[in-house]
C-alpha positions in Angstrom: -18.7 0.3 4.5 -15.1 0.8 3.3 -14.1 4.2 1.9 -13.6 4.3 -1.9 -9.9 4.9 -1.6 -9.4 1.5 0.1 -10.7 -0.4 -2.8 -8.7 1.7 -5.2 -5.5 1.2 -3.2 -6.0 -2.6 -2.9 -6.4 -2.8 -6.7 -3.3 -0.6 -7.3 -1.3 -2.8 -4.9 -2.4 -6.0 -6.6 -1.8 -4.6 -10.1 1.7 -3.5 -9.1 2.5 -7.0 -7.9 2.9 -6.3 -4.2 1.1 -7.5 -1.1 -0.7 -5.4 1.5 1.9 -6.8 4.0 4.8 -5.4 1.9 3.1 -2.0 1.6 2.4 -1.9 5.3 6.0 -2.8 6.1 7.2 0.0 3.7 4.9 2.4 5.4 6.1 1.3 8.8 2.6 0.3 9.9 1.6 -3.1 11.4 -0.1 -5.3 8.8 -3.1 -6.0 11.1 -3.6 -2.3 11.6 -3.5 -1.7 7.8 -6.0 -4.6 7.3 -8.4 -3.0 9.8 -8.1 0.3 7.9 -8.7 -1.3 4.5 -11.7 -3.2 5.9 -13.1 0.0 7.4 -12.9 -1.4 11.0 -10.7 1.7 11.8 -10.2 5.2 10.5 -7.0 7.2 10.3 -6.9 10.4 8.4 -3.3 10.1 7.3 -3.4 6.4 6.5 -4.2 6.8 2.8 -1.3 9.2 2.3 1.2 7.0 4.1 0.1 3.9 2.2 0.1 5.6 -1.2 3.6 6.9 -0.5 4.8 3.5 0.5 3.3 1.9 -2.7 4.9 4.6 -4.8 8.3 4.0 -3.2 8.0 0.2 -3.8 7.1 0.8 -7.4 10.0 3.1 -7.9 12.4 0.6 -6.3 11.0 -2.2 -8.5 11.5 0.0 -11.7 15.0 0.8 -10.7 15.8 -2.9 -10.1 14.4 -3.7 -13.5 16.5 -1.0 -15.1 19.7 -2.4 -13.5 18.9 -5.9 -14.7 18.2 -4.7 -18.3 
């Protein structure tokens, strides 16, 4: 069974308008590896931190782009 953080993170990624592939790329992780993590096929203690950081970076970049266009 997937850990609670995986469902939360998937929802946050979706709500922010990004794909898991984009977040994996930002985190410098292979998308298939990230898929395995999020589907509980694999465990990695630092994965949540890396993926959350990557999502935060993407959100910040998106906000900065929106400010430049405004």
